[in-house]
GUTIVO-74967 format. One record per residue (C-alpha): x, y, z; residue in one letter. Coordinates in pm, whole numbers, plus 32768, in hexadecimal, padded with zeros to 4 digits. Each point is the difference from the previous one (the first is absolute). Layout:
# residues N
<marlo><x>X</x><y>Y</y><z>Z</z><type>A</type></marlo>
...
***
This chain:
# residues 89
<marlo><x>8000</x><y>7FFF</y><z>8001</z><type>X</type></marlo>
<marlo><x>8117</x><y>80F7</y><z>803F</z><type>X</type></marlo>
<marlo><x>811A</x><y>8063</y><z>7F15</z><type>X</type></marlo>
<marlo><x>8173</x><y>7FEC</y><z>8049</z><type>X</type></marlo>
<marlo><x>7FEC</x><y>8150</y><z>80BB</z><type>X</type></marlo>
<marlo><x>7F06</x><y>7F71</y><z>80F3</z><type>X</type></marlo>
<marlo><x>7EED</x><y>80F4</y><z>7F94</z><type>X</type></marlo>
<marlo><x>7EFB</x><y>7F6E</y><z>7F22</z><type>X</type></marlo>
<marlo><x>7F8B</x><y>815C</y><z>7F98</z><type>X</type></marlo>
<marlo><x>815D</x><y>8083</y><z>7FA0</z><type>X</type></marlo>
<marlo><x>7FF5</x><y>80A0</y><z>7EAB</z><type>X</type></marlo>
<marlo><x>7E87</x><y>7FDB</y><z>7FDC</z><type>X</type></marlo>
<marlo><x>7FC2</x><y>816D</y><z>7FBD</z><type>X</type></marlo>
<marlo><x>8162</x><y>8065</y><z>7F99</z><type>X</type></marlo>
<marlo><x>7FA9</x><y>7FF9</y><z>7E8E</z><type>X</type></marlo>
<marlo><x>7ED8</x><y>80E8</y><z>8039</z><type>X</type></marlo>
<marlo><x>80BC</x><y>8106</y><z>80C6</z><type>X</type></marlo>
<marlo><x>805C</x><y>8149</y><z>7F63</z><type>X</type></marlo>
<marlo><x>8172</x><y>8059</y><z>8033</z><type>X</type></marlo>
<marlo><x>8032</x><y>80FC</y><z>8119</z><type>X</type></marlo>
<marlo><x>80D3</x><y>8129</y><z>7F8D</z><type>X</type></marlo>
<marlo><x>8151</x><y>7FF0</y><z>80AC</z><type>X</type></marlo>
<marlo><x>8058</x><y>8162</y><z>8070</z><type>X</type></marlo>
<marlo><x>812A</x><y>7F8D</y><z>80C7</z><type>X</type></marlo>
<marlo><x>80C6</x><y>7ECB</y><z>8047</z><type>X</type></marlo>
<marlo><x>80A5</x><y>8009</y><z>8152</z><type>X</type></marlo>
<marlo><x>8146</x><y>7F52</y><z>8043</z><type>X</type></marlo>
<marlo><x>7FC3</x><y>7E97</y><z>8055</z><type>X</type></marlo>
<marlo><x>7EA5</x><y>7FF5</y><z>7F61</z><type>X</type></marlo>
<marlo><x>7FB9</x><y>7ED4</y><z>7F23</z><type>X</type></marlo>
<marlo><x>7F3A</x><y>7FE5</y><z>7EC3</z><type>X</type></marlo>
<marlo><x>7EFF</x><y>7EED</y><z>7FC4</z><type>X</type></marlo>
<marlo><x>7FD6</x><y>7F2C</y><z>7EC2</z><type>X</type></marlo>
<marlo><x>7F3D</x><y>8119</y><z>7F5A</z><type>X</type></marlo>
<marlo><x>8120</x><y>80F1</y><z>8041</z><type>X</type></marlo>
<marlo><x>7F44</x><y>80BF</y><z>810C</z><type>X</type></marlo>
<marlo><x>8099</x><y>805D</y><z>8156</z><type>X</type></marlo>
<marlo><x>7F7F</x><y>7F22</y><z>8117</z><type>X</type></marlo>
<marlo><x>7F75</x><y>80D4</y><z>8116</z><type>X</type></marlo>
<marlo><x>8068</x><y>7EFB</y><z>8102</z><type>X</type></marlo>
<marlo><x>8171</x><y>803C</y><z>7FB1</z><type>X</type></marlo>
<marlo><x>7FEB</x><y>8172</y><z>7FC3</z><type>X</type></marlo>
<marlo><x>807A</x><y>80B9</y><z>813D</z><type>X</type></marlo>
<marlo><x>7F2C</x><y>8132</y><z>7FA2</z><type>X</type></marlo>
<marlo><x>7EC2</x><y>7F35</y><z>8045</z><type>X</type></marlo>
<marlo><x>7F73</x><y>7F9F</y><z>8152</z><type>X</type></marlo>
<marlo><x>7F16</x><y>7ED7</y><z>802A</z><type>X</type></marlo>
<marlo><x>7ED0</x><y>8042</y><z>80DA</z><type>X</type></marlo>
<marlo><x>7ECD</x><y>7F42</y><z>8079</z><type>X</type></marlo>
<marlo><x>7EA2</x><y>8083</y><z>801F</z><type>X</type></marlo>
<marlo><x>7EB8</x><y>7F5C</y><z>8057</z><type>X</type></marlo>
<marlo><x>7ECB</x><y>802C</y><z>7F28</z><type>X</type></marlo>
<marlo><x>7EBE</x><y>7F37</y><z>7FEB</z><type>X</type></marlo>
<marlo><x>8024</x><y>7EC9</y><z>7F24</z><type>X</type></marlo>
<marlo><x>7EE7</x><y>806C</y><z>7F16</z><type>X</type></marlo>
<marlo><x>80AD</x><y>814F</y><z>7FC7</z><type>X</type></marlo>
<marlo><x>814A</x><y>7F49</y><z>7FBB</z><type>X</type></marlo>
<marlo><x>7F5E</x><y>7F18</y><z>7F03</z><type>X</type></marlo>
<marlo><x>7F5C</x><y>8128</y><z>7F49</z><type>X</type></marlo>
<marlo><x>813F</x><y>80CC</y><z>8007</z><type>X</type></marlo>
<marlo><x>80DC</x><y>7EE1</y><z>7F7D</z><type>X</type></marlo>
<marlo><x>7F04</x><y>7FAF</y><z>7EEC</z><type>X</type></marlo>
<marlo><x>7FE9</x><y>8166</y><z>7F93</z><type>X</type></marlo>
<marlo><x>817F</x><y>802D</y><z>7FF0</z><type>X</type></marlo>
<marlo><x>801F</x><y>7EC1</y><z>7F36</z><type>X</type></marlo>
<marlo><x>7EF6</x><y>8079</y><z>7F12</z><type>X</type></marlo>
<marlo><x>80BB</x><y>8148</y><z>7FD9</z><type>X</type></marlo>
<marlo><x>8150</x><y>7F5C</y><z>7FD5</z><type>X</type></marlo>
<marlo><x>808B</x><y>80A8</y><z>8134</z><type>X</type></marlo>
<marlo><x>80A7</x><y>7F8B</y><z>8143</z><type>X</type></marlo>
<marlo><x>7F50</x><y>8035</y><z>8146</z><type>X</type></marlo>
<marlo><x>812F</x><y>80AF</y><z>8090</z><type>X</type></marlo>
<marlo><x>8009</x><y>80F7</y><z>7EDB</z><type>X</type></marlo>
<marlo><x>7E97</x><y>8068</y><z>8041</z><type>X</type></marlo>
<marlo><x>803D</x><y>801D</y><z>8175</z><type>X</type></marlo>
<marlo><x>8134</x><y>80D0</y><z>7FC3</z><type>X</type></marlo>
<marlo><x>7F38</x><y>80F8</y><z>7F2A</z><type>X</type></marlo>
<marlo><x>7EE3</x><y>800F</y><z>80FE</z><type>X</type></marlo>
<marlo><x>80E8</x><y>8041</y><z>8123</z><type>X</type></marlo>
<marlo><x>80AF</x><y>8117</y><z>7F3A</z><type>X</type></marlo>
<marlo><x>7EAB</x><y>809B</y><z>7FAB</z><type>X</type></marlo>
<marlo><x>7F95</x><y>7FEB</y><z>8172</z><type>X</type></marlo>
<marlo><x>8146</x><y>80A4</y><z>8078</z><type>X</type></marlo>
<marlo><x>7FCE</x><y>8119</y><z>7F01</z><type>X</type></marlo>
<marlo><x>7E9B</x><y>8032</y><z>8074</z><type>X</type></marlo>
<marlo><x>807D</x><y>802B</y><z>8169</z><type>X</type></marlo>
<marlo><x>80E9</x><y>8114</y><z>7F90</z><type>X</type></marlo>
<marlo><x>7EE0</x><y>80BD</y><z>7F60</z><type>X</type></marlo>
<marlo><x>7F14</x><y>7FDC</y><z>812D</z><type>X</type></marlo>
***
């Protein structure tokens, strides 16, 4: 059931993803098979955890797949917009 990486879903959506524009490549950051920087190895990125209702997560994940985006990209944009709105308040 699982592939050699131990994750049976590895690569499932990789062909449907739109390449993320690489604005920078920090020292030590790796590139994946598509030539994109992996966020997990890029020292300019910080992994975080948040809790949202499961139904909201499913809807969000489905919508980002439909749009060809990554969930982290959408969240990054939303957080930037929210921070900007706080400056103007």
